[in-house]
mmCIF file of the C-alpha atoms, coordinates in Angstrom:
data_MODEL
# 
_entry.id   MODEL 
# 
loop_
_atom_site.group_PDB 
_atom_site.id 
_atom_site.type_symbol 
_atom_site.label_atom_id 
_atom_site.label_alt_id 
_atom_site.label_comp_id 
_atom_site.label_asym_id 
_atom_site.label_entity_id 
_atom_site.label_seq_id 
_atom_site.pdbx_PDB_ins_code 
_atom_site.Cartn_x 
_atom_site.Cartn_y 
_atom_site.Cartn_z 
_atom_site.occupancy 
_atom_site.B_iso_or_equiv 
_atom_site.pdbx_formal_charge 
_atom_site.auth_seq_id 
_atom_site.auth_comp_id 
_atom_site.auth_asym_id 
_atom_site.auth_atom_id 
_atom_site.pdbx_PDB_model_num 
ATOM 1   C CA . UNK A 1 1   ? 114.978 72.674  73.956  1.00 0.00 ? 1   UNK A CA 1 
ATOM 2   C CA . UNK A 1 2   ? 111.883 73.041  71.824  1.00 0.00 ? 2   UNK A CA 1 
ATOM 3   C CA . UNK A 1 3   ? 109.686 76.125  71.804  1.00 0.00 ? 3   UNK A CA 1 
ATOM 4   C CA . UNK A 1 4   ? 106.822 74.624  73.826  1.00 0.00 ? 4   UNK A CA 1 
ATOM 5   C CA . UNK A 1 5   ? 109.124 73.432  76.606  1.00 0.00 ? 5   UNK A CA 1 
ATOM 6   C CA . UNK A 1 6   ? 110.881 76.801  76.642  1.00 0.00 ? 6   UNK A CA 1 
ATOM 7   C CA . UNK A 1 7   ? 107.536 78.612  76.929  1.00 0.00 ? 7   UNK A CA 1 
ATOM 8   C CA . UNK A 1 8   ? 106.431 76.334  79.766  1.00 0.00 ? 8   UNK A CA 1 
ATOM 9   C CA . UNK A 1 9   ? 109.739 76.864  81.586  1.00 0.00 ? 9   UNK A CA 1 
ATOM 10  C CA . UNK A 1 10  ? 109.475 80.631  81.124  1.00 0.00 ? 10  UNK A CA 1 
ATOM 11  C CA . UNK A 1 11  ? 105.916 80.639  82.425  1.00 0.00 ? 11  UNK A CA 1 
ATOM 12  C CA . UNK A 1 12  ? 106.838 78.554  85.491  1.00 0.00 ? 12  UNK A CA 1 
ATOM 13  C CA . UNK A 1 13  ? 109.844 80.756  86.276  1.00 0.00 ? 13  UNK A CA 1 
ATOM 14  C CA . UNK A 1 14  ? 107.689 83.856  85.909  1.00 0.00 ? 14  UNK A CA 1 
ATOM 15  C CA . UNK A 1 15  ? 104.999 82.414  88.215  1.00 0.00 ? 15  UNK A CA 1 
ATOM 16  C CA . UNK A 1 16  ? 107.663 81.546  90.799  1.00 0.00 ? 16  UNK A CA 1 
ATOM 17  C CA . UNK A 1 17  ? 109.007 85.107  90.711  1.00 0.00 ? 17  UNK A CA 1 
ATOM 18  C CA . UNK A 1 18  ? 105.491 86.545  90.872  1.00 0.00 ? 18  UNK A CA 1 
ATOM 19  C CA . UNK A 1 19  ? 104.686 84.334  93.865  1.00 0.00 ? 19  UNK A CA 1 
ATOM 20  C CA . UNK A 1 20  ? 107.913 85.317  95.588  1.00 0.00 ? 20  UNK A CA 1 
ATOM 21  C CA . UNK A 1 21  ? 107.202 89.002  95.057  1.00 0.00 ? 21  UNK A CA 1 
ATOM 22  C CA . UNK A 1 22  ? 103.702 88.815  96.496  1.00 0.00 ? 22  UNK A CA 1 
ATOM 23  C CA . UNK A 1 23  ? 103.288 85.642  98.546  1.00 0.00 ? 23  UNK A CA 1 
ATOM 24  C CA . UNK A 1 24  ? 106.092 83.419  99.667  1.00 0.00 ? 24  UNK A CA 1 
ATOM 25  C CA . UNK A 1 25  ? 109.819 82.782  99.550  1.00 0.00 ? 25  UNK A CA 1 
ATOM 26  C CA . UNK A 1 26  ? 111.194 80.558  96.779  1.00 0.00 ? 26  UNK A CA 1 
ATOM 27  C CA . UNK A 1 27  ? 114.824 81.584  97.205  1.00 0.00 ? 27  UNK A CA 1 
ATOM 28  C CA . UNK A 1 28  ? 114.944 83.489  93.929  1.00 0.00 ? 28  UNK A CA 1 
ATOM 29  C CA . UNK A 1 29  ? 115.582 87.051  95.088  1.00 0.00 ? 29  UNK A CA 1 
ATOM 30  C CA . UNK A 1 30  ? 114.038 87.765  98.495  1.00 0.00 ? 30  UNK A CA 1 
ATOM 31  C CA . UNK A 1 31  ? 114.915 86.871  102.064 1.00 0.00 ? 31  UNK A CA 1 
ATOM 32  C CA . UNK A 1 32  ? 112.503 84.622  103.913 1.00 0.00 ? 32  UNK A CA 1 
ATOM 33  C CA . UNK A 1 33  ? 109.386 86.359  105.180 1.00 0.00 ? 33  UNK A CA 1 
ATOM 34  C CA . UNK A 1 34  ? 109.764 89.456  103.052 1.00 0.00 ? 34  UNK A CA 1 
ATOM 35  C CA . UNK A 1 35  ? 107.206 89.078  100.263 1.00 0.00 ? 35  UNK A CA 1 
ATOM 36  C CA . UNK A 1 36  ? 104.857 92.000  99.753  1.00 0.00 ? 36  UNK A CA 1 
ATOM 37  C CA . UNK A 1 37  ? 101.965 90.404  101.645 1.00 0.00 ? 37  UNK A CA 1 
ATOM 38  C CA . UNK A 1 38  ? 104.227 89.247  104.476 1.00 0.00 ? 38  UNK A CA 1 
ATOM 39  C CA . UNK A 1 39  ? 105.742 92.715  104.752 1.00 0.00 ? 39  UNK A CA 1 
ATOM 40  C CA . UNK A 1 40  ? 102.370 94.474  104.721 1.00 0.00 ? 40  UNK A CA 1 
ATOM 41  C CA . UNK A 1 41  ? 100.983 92.126  107.386 1.00 0.00 ? 41  UNK A CA 1 
ATOM 42  C CA . UNK A 1 42  ? 103.541 93.557  109.822 1.00 0.00 ? 42  UNK A CA 1 
ATOM 43  C CA . UNK A 1 43  ? 102.575 97.196  109.224 1.00 0.00 ? 43  UNK A CA 1 
ATOM 44  C CA . UNK A 1 44  ? 99.986  98.992  111.320 1.00 0.00 ? 44  UNK A CA 1 
ATOM 45  C CA . UNK A 1 45  ? 97.514  101.530 109.964 1.00 0.00 ? 45  UNK A CA 1 
ATOM 46  C CA . UNK A 1 46  ? 99.365  104.248 111.889 1.00 0.00 ? 46  UNK A CA 1 
ATOM 47  C CA . UNK A 1 47  ? 102.651 103.278 110.206 1.00 0.00 ? 47  UNK A CA 1 
ATOM 48  C CA . UNK A 1 48  ? 100.948 103.064 106.819 1.00 0.00 ? 48  UNK A CA 1 
ATOM 49  C CA . UNK A 1 49  ? 99.643  106.605 107.344 1.00 0.00 ? 49  UNK A CA 1 
ATOM 50  C CA . UNK A 1 50  ? 102.963 108.311 108.052 1.00 0.00 ? 50  UNK A CA 1 
ATOM 51  C CA . UNK A 1 51  ? 105.024 109.599 105.143 1.00 0.00 ? 51  UNK A CA 1 
ATOM 52  C CA . UNK A 1 52  ? 108.720 108.838 105.412 1.00 0.00 ? 52  UNK A CA 1 
ATOM 53  C CA . UNK A 1 53  ? 109.614 112.444 104.594 1.00 0.00 ? 53  UNK A CA 1 
ATOM 54  C CA . UNK A 1 54  ? 108.130 115.768 103.570 1.00 0.00 ? 54  UNK A CA 1 
ATOM 55  C CA . UNK A 1 55  ? 108.067 114.838 99.881  1.00 0.00 ? 55  UNK A CA 1 
ATOM 56  C CA . UNK A 1 56  ? 107.278 111.142 100.285 1.00 0.00 ? 56  UNK A CA 1 
ATOM 57  C CA . UNK A 1 57  ? 103.996 109.263 100.026 1.00 0.00 ? 57  UNK A CA 1 
ATOM 58  C CA . UNK A 1 58  ? 102.548 107.116 102.769 1.00 0.00 ? 58  UNK A CA 1 
ATOM 59  C CA . UNK A 1 59  ? 102.770 103.338 102.651 1.00 0.00 ? 59  UNK A CA 1 
ATOM 60  C CA . UNK A 1 60  ? 99.004  103.338 102.160 1.00 0.00 ? 60  UNK A CA 1 
ATOM 61  C CA . UNK A 1 61  ? 99.569  105.341 98.962  1.00 0.00 ? 61  UNK A CA 1 
ATOM 62  C CA . UNK A 1 62  ? 102.251 102.867 97.876  1.00 0.00 ? 62  UNK A CA 1 
ATOM 63  C CA . UNK A 1 63  ? 99.795  99.985  98.269  1.00 0.00 ? 63  UNK A CA 1 
ATOM 64  C CA . UNK A 1 64  ? 96.989  101.886 96.524  1.00 0.00 ? 64  UNK A CA 1 
ATOM 65  C CA . UNK A 1 65  ? 99.390  102.633 93.674  1.00 0.00 ? 65  UNK A CA 1 
ATOM 66  C CA . UNK A 1 66  ? 100.338 98.954  93.294  1.00 0.00 ? 66  UNK A CA 1 
ATOM 67  C CA . UNK A 1 67  ? 96.640  98.058  93.119  1.00 0.00 ? 67  UNK A CA 1 
ATOM 68  C CA . UNK A 1 68  ? 96.080  100.776 90.517  1.00 0.00 ? 68  UNK A CA 1 
ATOM 69  C CA . UNK A 1 69  ? 99.030  99.549  88.464  1.00 0.00 ? 69  UNK A CA 1 
ATOM 70  C CA . UNK A 1 70  ? 97.849  95.939  88.634  1.00 0.00 ? 70  UNK A CA 1 
ATOM 71  C CA . UNK A 1 71  ? 94.412  96.969  87.402  1.00 0.00 ? 71  UNK A CA 1 
ATOM 72  C CA . UNK A 1 72  ? 95.885  98.976  84.516  1.00 0.00 ? 72  UNK A CA 1 
ATOM 73  C CA . UNK A 1 73  ? 98.019  95.982  83.506  1.00 0.00 ? 73  UNK A CA 1 
ATOM 74  C CA . UNK A 1 74  ? 95.044  93.660  83.849  1.00 0.00 ? 74  UNK A CA 1 
ATOM 75  C CA . UNK A 1 75  ? 93.162  95.778  81.290  1.00 0.00 ? 75  UNK A CA 1 
ATOM 76  C CA . UNK A 1 76  ? 96.247  95.769  79.073  1.00 0.00 ? 76  UNK A CA 1 
ATOM 77  C CA . UNK A 1 77  ? 96.525  91.970  79.217  1.00 0.00 ? 77  UNK A CA 1 
ATOM 78  C CA . UNK A 1 78  ? 92.843  91.543  78.405  1.00 0.00 ? 78  UNK A CA 1 
ATOM 79  C CA . UNK A 1 79  ? 92.417  94.235  75.759  1.00 0.00 ? 79  UNK A CA 1 
ATOM 80  C CA . UNK A 1 80  ? 95.826  95.552  74.732  1.00 0.00 ? 80  UNK A CA 1 
ATOM 81  C CA . UNK A 1 81  ? 94.874  98.970  76.123  1.00 0.00 ? 81  UNK A CA 1 
ATOM 82  C CA . UNK A 1 82  ? 95.615  100.177 79.618  1.00 0.00 ? 82  UNK A CA 1 
ATOM 83  C CA . UNK A 1 83  ? 93.170  103.060 79.212  1.00 0.00 ? 83  UNK A CA 1 
ATOM 84  C CA . UNK A 1 84  ? 93.684  106.644 80.233  1.00 0.00 ? 84  UNK A CA 1 
ATOM 85  C CA . UNK A 1 85  ? 95.210  106.579 83.667  1.00 0.00 ? 85  UNK A CA 1 
ATOM 86  C CA . UNK A 1 86  ? 95.860  109.471 86.015  1.00 0.00 ? 86  UNK A CA 1 
ATOM 87  C CA . UNK A 1 87  ? 99.154  108.203 87.421  1.00 0.00 ? 87  UNK A CA 1 
ATOM 88  C CA . UNK A 1 88  ? 99.391  111.052 89.916  1.00 0.00 ? 88  UNK A CA 1 
ATOM 89  C CA . UNK A 1 89  ? 95.942  110.824 91.506  1.00 0.00 ? 89  UNK A CA 1 
ATOM 90  C CA . UNK A 1 90  ? 96.845  108.282 94.154  1.00 0.00 ? 90  UNK A CA 1 
ATOM 91  C CA . UNK A 1 91  ? 99.981  110.163 95.165  1.00 0.00 ? 91  UNK A CA 1 
ATOM 92  C CA . UNK A 1 92  ? 97.887  113.347 95.520  1.00 0.00 ? 92  UNK A CA 1 
ATOM 93  C CA . UNK A 1 93  ? 94.916  111.832 97.333  1.00 0.00 ? 93  UNK A CA 1 
ATOM 94  C CA . UNK A 1 94  ? 95.853  108.790 99.426  1.00 0.00 ? 94  UNK A CA 1 
ATOM 95  C CA . UNK A 1 95  ? 97.238  109.846 102.786 1.00 0.00 ? 95  UNK A CA 1 
ATOM 96  C CA . UNK A 1 96  ? 96.331  108.316 106.128 1.00 0.00 ? 96  UNK A CA 1 
ATOM 97  C CA . UNK A 1 97  ? 94.145  105.279 106.729 1.00 0.00 ? 97  UNK A CA 1 
ATOM 98  C CA . UNK A 1 98  ? 92.179  103.950 109.664 1.00 0.00 ? 98  UNK A CA 1 
ATOM 99  C CA . UNK A 1 99  ? 92.732  100.331 110.748 1.00 0.00 ? 99  UNK A CA 1 
ATOM 100 C CA . UNK A 1 100 ? 89.617  99.152  108.834 1.00 0.00 ? 100 UNK A CA 1 
ATOM 101 C CA . UNK A 1 101 ? 90.705  101.106 105.735 1.00 0.00 ? 101 UNK A CA 1 
ATOM 102 C CA . UNK A 1 102 ? 94.220  99.619  105.963 1.00 0.00 ? 102 UNK A CA 1 
ATOM 103 C CA . UNK A 1 103 ? 92.771  96.111  106.249 1.00 0.00 ? 103 UNK A CA 1 
ATOM 104 C CA . UNK A 1 104 ? 90.496  96.779  103.261 1.00 0.00 ? 104 UNK A CA 1 
ATOM 105 C CA . UNK A 1 105 ? 93.389  98.141  101.173 1.00 0.00 ? 105 UNK A CA 1 
ATOM 106 C CA . UNK A 1 106 ? 95.537  95.073  101.882 1.00 0.00 ? 106 UNK A CA 1 
ATOM 107 C CA . UNK A 1 107 ? 92.588  92.787  101.095 1.00 0.00 ? 107 UNK A CA 1 
ATOM 108 C CA . UNK A 1 108 ? 91.930  94.631  97.827  1.00 0.00 ? 108 UNK A CA 1 
ATOM 109 C CA . UNK A 1 109 ? 95.591  94.101  96.893  1.00 0.00 ? 109 UNK A CA 1 
ATOM 110 C CA . UNK A 1 110 ? 95.306  90.373  97.628  1.00 0.00 ? 110 UNK A CA 1 
ATOM 111 C CA . UNK A 1 111 ? 92.115  90.025  95.590  1.00 0.00 ? 111 UNK A CA 1 
ATOM 112 C CA . UNK A 1 112 ? 93.516  91.984  92.655  1.00 0.00 ? 112 UNK A CA 1 
ATOM 113 C CA . UNK A 1 113 ? 96.715  89.941  92.677  1.00 0.00 ? 113 UNK A CA 1 
ATOM 114 C CA . UNK A 1 114 ? 94.783  86.642  92.856  1.00 0.00 ? 114 UNK A CA 1 
ATOM 115 C CA . UNK A 1 115 ? 92.536  87.693  89.982  1.00 0.00 ? 115 UNK A CA 1 
ATOM 116 C CA . UNK A 1 116 ? 95.533  88.553  87.788  1.00 0.00 ? 116 UNK A CA 1 
ATOM 117 C CA . UNK A 1 117 ? 97.443  85.439  88.850  1.00 0.00 ? 117 UNK A CA 1 
ATOM 118 C CA . UNK A 1 118 ? 94.444  83.346  87.758  1.00 0.00 ? 118 UNK A CA 1 
ATOM 119 C CA . UNK A 1 119 ? 94.195  85.299  84.513  1.00 0.00 ? 119 UNK A CA 1 
ATOM 120 C CA . UNK A 1 120 ? 97.852  84.624  83.731  1.00 0.00 ? 120 UNK A CA 1 
ATOM 121 C CA . UNK A 1 121 ? 97.461  80.930  84.515  1.00 0.00 ? 121 UNK A CA 1 
ATOM 122 C CA . UNK A 1 122 ? 94.570  80.782  82.052  1.00 0.00 ? 122 UNK A CA 1 
ATOM 123 C CA . UNK A 1 123 ? 96.647  82.130  79.156  1.00 0.00 ? 123 UNK A CA 1 
ATOM 124 C CA . UNK A 1 124 ? 97.023  79.454  76.486  1.00 0.00 ? 124 UNK A CA 1 
ATOM 125 C CA . UNK A 1 125 ? 100.700 78.582  75.917  1.00 0.00 ? 125 UNK A CA 1 
ATOM 126 C CA . UNK A 1 126 ? 101.710 82.166  76.535  1.00 0.00 ? 126 UNK A CA 1 
ATOM 127 C CA . UNK A 1 127 ? 100.983 83.157  72.972  1.00 0.00 ? 127 UNK A CA 1 
ATOM 128 C CA . UNK A 1 128 ? 99.480  86.474  74.084  1.00 0.00 ? 128 UNK A CA 1 
ATOM 129 C CA . UNK A 1 129 ? 102.216 89.112  73.907  1.00 0.00 ? 129 UNK A CA 1 
ATOM 130 C CA . UNK A 1 130 ? 100.186 91.368  76.199  1.00 0.00 ? 130 UNK A CA 1 
ATOM 131 C CA . UNK A 1 131 ? 100.200 88.678  78.894  1.00 0.00 ? 131 UNK A CA 1 
ATOM 132 C CA . UNK A 1 132 ? 103.954 88.201  78.687  1.00 0.00 ? 132 UNK A CA 1 
ATOM 133 C CA . UNK A 1 133 ? 104.739 91.916  78.718  1.00 0.00 ? 133 UNK A CA 1 
ATOM 134 C CA . UNK A 1 134 ? 102.097 92.642  81.334  1.00 0.00 ? 134 UNK A CA 1 
ATOM 135 C CA . UNK A 1 135 ? 103.290 89.882  83.653  1.00 0.00 ? 135 UNK A CA 1 
ATOM 136 C CA . UNK A 1 136 ? 106.895 91.038  83.393  1.00 0.00 ? 136 UNK A CA 1 
ATOM 137 C CA . UNK A 1 137 ? 105.858 94.632  84.081  1.00 0.00 ? 137 UNK A CA 1 
ATOM 138 C CA . UNK A 1 138 ? 103.829 93.527  87.119  1.00 0.00 ? 138 UNK A CA 1 
ATOM 139 C CA . UNK A 1 139 ? 106.786 91.640  88.594  1.00 0.00 ? 139 UNK A CA 1 
ATOM 140 C CA . UNK A 1 140 ? 109.282 94.446  88.065  1.00 0.00 ? 140 UNK A CA 1 
ATOM 141 C CA . UNK A 1 141 ? 106.992 97.246  89.209  1.00 0.00 ? 141 UNK A CA 1 
ATOM 142 C CA . UNK A 1 142 ? 105.692 95.390  92.262  1.00 0.00 ? 142 UNK A CA 1 
ATOM 143 C CA . UNK A 1 143 ? 109.178 94.313  93.330  1.00 0.00 ? 143 UNK A CA 1 
ATOM 144 C CA . UNK A 1 144 ? 110.288 97.936  93.071  1.00 0.00 ? 144 UNK A CA 1 
ATOM 145 C CA . UNK A 1 145 ? 107.471 99.087  95.365  1.00 0.00 ? 145 UNK A CA 1 
ATOM 146 C CA . UNK A 1 146 ? 108.172 96.231  97.767  1.00 0.00 ? 146 UNK A CA 1 
ATOM 147 C CA . UNK A 1 147 ? 111.709 97.625  98.017  1.00 0.00 ? 147 UNK A CA 1 
ATOM 148 C CA . UNK A 1 148 ? 110.369 101.140 98.572  1.00 0.00 ? 148 UNK A CA 1 
ATOM 149 C CA . UNK A 1 149 ? 108.094 99.895  101.345 1.00 0.00 ? 149 UNK A CA 1 
ATOM 150 C CA . UNK A 1 150 ? 110.844 97.894  103.017 1.00 0.00 ? 150 UNK A CA 1 
ATOM 151 C CA . UNK A 1 151 ? 113.191 100.909 102.900 1.00 0.00 ? 151 UNK A CA 1 
ATOM 152 C CA . UNK A 1 152 ? 110.502 103.127 104.396 1.00 0.00 ? 152 UNK A CA 1 
ATOM 153 C CA . UNK A 1 153 ? 110.057 100.683 107.270 1.00 0.00 ? 153 UNK A CA 1 
ATOM 154 C CA . UNK A 1 154 ? 113.644 101.379 108.321 1.00 0.00 ? 154 UNK A CA 1 
ATOM 155 C CA . UNK A 1 155 ? 112.452 104.862 109.228 1.00 0.00 ? 155 UNK A CA 1 
ATOM 156 C CA . UNK A 1 156 ? 108.888 104.145 110.328 1.00 0.00 ? 156 UNK A CA 1 
ATOM 157 C CA . UNK A 1 157 ? 109.457 101.209 112.671 1.00 0.00 ? 157 UNK A CA 1 
# 
């Protein structure tokens, strides 16, 4: 397999995994109906506002953290620098949300994801090392938080 075909195959596989993590089932690693957006659509603002335990964040904080992480990686892909980030701020500040705030948080996640998905599709032949590393980090980190959210639902629902 030549290098160009291998790069195209890698990019397509990565997009499929990214889509499965956020949007829809492809049969790669999730059960049907359990992508991040599908999972979040079944969570109420009241559920998103309750921490699972005394030392745990709310689901609203989990979502805000994923958005924050996506934005840091977006800067990294574009500039090679993620900037100075206060990784603890969200965990310290995001607690409960009202229904309109919960809807806005989920919509912000969708918009941020779509913006980055479009950015990654625009990369020319995946010759940008920041795009490759950033995309892989986004998949792994977001899948981790999807797992955290799904585990929390066992207690919250």
